[in-house]
N, C-alpha and C positions, 0 to 999 in steps of 0.2 A: 710953567716951563714946557716947551714942546718936546714930545717924545718922538724920536726918529723911528719910523716903522722898520721892522726887520725885513718885510717884503712890501713893496709898493708897486703894484702892477696896474697898468692902465691900457685898455684897448688891446689886450693880447689876442692876436689872431695867428692861427697856424693852419697851413694847408699841407696835407700829406698825400703824395701821389696825385696831386691835382684836385683833391677833395677837401673842402673846408671842414676842419675838425673843431677848431675854436673860432668863434666869431665875435671878437671884441669883449674879452672878459676882464673885469676889474677885480682886483683883490688887494686888500691891505691887511697886514698882520703886524700886530704890535708885540714888543717884548713880553714874554710870559704868557702869550695868548695861545690857546689850543683851538685850532680850526680844523674841522673835518670836511673833506670834499666828498660829496655823495652824488649818486646818479646811476642810471642804468648802464649796462655795457654799451660802449660806443658813444657815450655822452661827452667824452673828452676829458675825463678825470685824470688818467695817466698822462695824457698829452700835456695837460696844464702843469702838473708838477715837474715833468721833464723839461718843459720850457722855462719854468721858474729857476731851475738850477743850471740852465745853459746847455742842456743835452741835445736840444733840437732847435732849428732856426724858428724865429717868430717875427711878427710885426707888432708894433706897439712899443710900450715902454715898460721895462722891468728894472727896478732898483733893489739891491740887497744892502741893508744897513746904510742906506743913504747914498750908495754908489751905483752908477749904471752897471748893469750886468756885464757888458762888454769890457768894463774896466775893473771889475771886482776880481781880486786875486787872493783874498784871505780865506782860502778854502778850509782852513782849520776850524772856522766858525760854523761849518755846515756838516751835519751828519745826514747822509742820504742812503736810503734803502730802496732798490728797484723792486718792481712787482715780482719778477722771477730772476733773482740774482744768479748769473751763470758764469761769473768771472773765474770761478774756481772749478768749473765742471770738468776740465781735463787736467787739473793739476792736483798732485797728491799732497795737498796742504792739510794739516791737522786743524781741528777746531780752534786750538789756541793760536795757530798761525793766522787763520782767517780773521779772528777777532782782533789780534794785534795789528793786522794790516790796516784796520780802521784808524788807528792812532798814527801809524807811519805815513800813510798816503796823504795826510793833510799837512805834513810838514813841508817847509820850503825845499828840503833835500831829504832823500831817503837815508836812513842810517840804522844802526842797531837799536833795538828796543831798550828803553831805560828800565830801571827797577820799578819806577812808578807806572810805566806802561804795562809791565807784566802783572803788577799788582792789580791795576784797574781791569785788565783782561780777565784775570783769574776770578775777581769778584763778580764780574758780569756773567762769566760762564757759569759760576755757581748760582747766581740769581736766576738764570734762565733754565737751570736744572740740567746742565750738561757736564758737570764736573767729572763724572766717571768716564765721560767720552772725550775729555779734553785732548788726549793724545791720538785720537782716532782720526783717520782721513775723513774730511767732511763728506766726500762722495760715498762713504759707507753708512752714512746716517739716513734715516727716513726723511721724507720731505718736510714734515713738521719740525723735526730736530734741526734740519738745515735752516729752516726759517728762523728758529730761535737763535741760532748762531749768527745769522745775518742781522738780526735785531741787536744783538750784543755788539756786533761790529759797528753798527751805525751810532751807538751810544758811547763807545769806549773812550773817545777823545773829549767827552763832556762838552759838546758843541753848544753854541748859542741858538742855533736853529736846527731842528730835526725835521726832515722831510721823508715821509714813508709812504710807499705805494702798496696798499693791501698787506700790511704786516701781520694781520690776524689770520690770513689764509693758511689753513692746514695745521693750526695749533689747537690743542685740546683746551677744555674749559679751565683746567688748573693753570696751564701756561698762560692763558689769556688773563687770568687774575694776577699772576706774577708780572706780566707785561704792564698791566694797568697800574700796579704799584710803582714800577720803574718810571713810567711816564708821569705819574703824579708827583714823584720826587723831583723830576726834572722841571716840571711846571712850577713847583714851589721855589726852585732856585732861579726862576726867571727865564728858563729856556722856552723859546717859541716852538710850537709843534704844528706841522701841517701834515695831515694824514688822510690818504684816500681809503675809503672803507665802503663795504656794502651794508654792514650793520655795526653798531657800536658796542653792544654787549656791556661788559663791565667798564668800558671806557666812557660810557654816556655821562656819568656825573662829572667827569673831568672836562668835557668839551664846553668851550665858551661860545662857539658859534659854528653853525653848519652852513655850508655853501652847496646848494643843489644845482647840478648842471643838467641841462637837457638840450640835446641837439647843438652842443657847442656854445650855449648861452647860459648865463646865470638865471635860473628859473626862480630861485628863492635864496635869500640870505637872511639869517636870523637865528633865534634860539634853536637848540638842538632837538626840541620836541616838535619842530615844524615838518614840512613836507620832506619825504625821503628818509626820515628817521624813525618812522613807525614800520611795522610789518606791512601796513597798507598805506602806501604813499597817497597823498591827496594834493590838490592843487589850490587850496585856499589857505589864507593865514588864519590862525586862531585869534579870536577877539581879545584874548588876554596878552597877546604878544606886544612888546613895547614898540615904540616908534622907530627903533633901529632896524626892524625887519624891513627889507626892501624887495618886494617883488619887482622883477625887471620886465619892461615891455618886450613883447615878442620880437620886435625888430632889433633889440639889443642896443648897447651904447654906441655902436658904430653905424647905426641905421641900416643894418642888414648887409654891410660890406663884408667881404670875405677875402 
């Protein structure tokens, strides 16, 4: 039986301000798969995930759950966390309101939160260690605490696909362990996870595949112990890596087009 990919992207090319940022990136993610996007600053990591969820224009093909991105309307199935969430920066929203908005924003119509919405929000707020701050305006929290609230917001609707851009930035070691347990539970339930990261830390055992970008191209794709996942990145494949590892030629899948 054929499994429909959660994400099926081919030849994704993005120019920003006239500069090519992605140059023909292919990415396929299956249900329940945890894929991490790695690479140096400016390699195109954030641009890729923003293109995948339809936030910026692109060339090439992107399908979500078997539907072309331009036609995909079931946003309830996707939980997204931006690199620097700022949608509440000027709004006196409490932590609870911010987390609840993750459930409400993916409904066909906005409405009052249900009892189950509130229960799910309260559970996640507790899991990320913010229960005592639940009624406090999110703008009064530290950067790391705000990051934890936005992680909870992305997960509250129990999506089928979670896309996160640097969710580990600014959180301490304990919070990172809690986050790893949350993602582990999601993965066990069959949720697909795509996460941009600089380092994996406690998430490393959960990752099924690493995709390393360099200069807008996929420089490496394979096991998470490959290039870009060590403290010292290197540019050769390990001899023990299986055949699924695919170094990509320098010209990329579009022959250097941008």
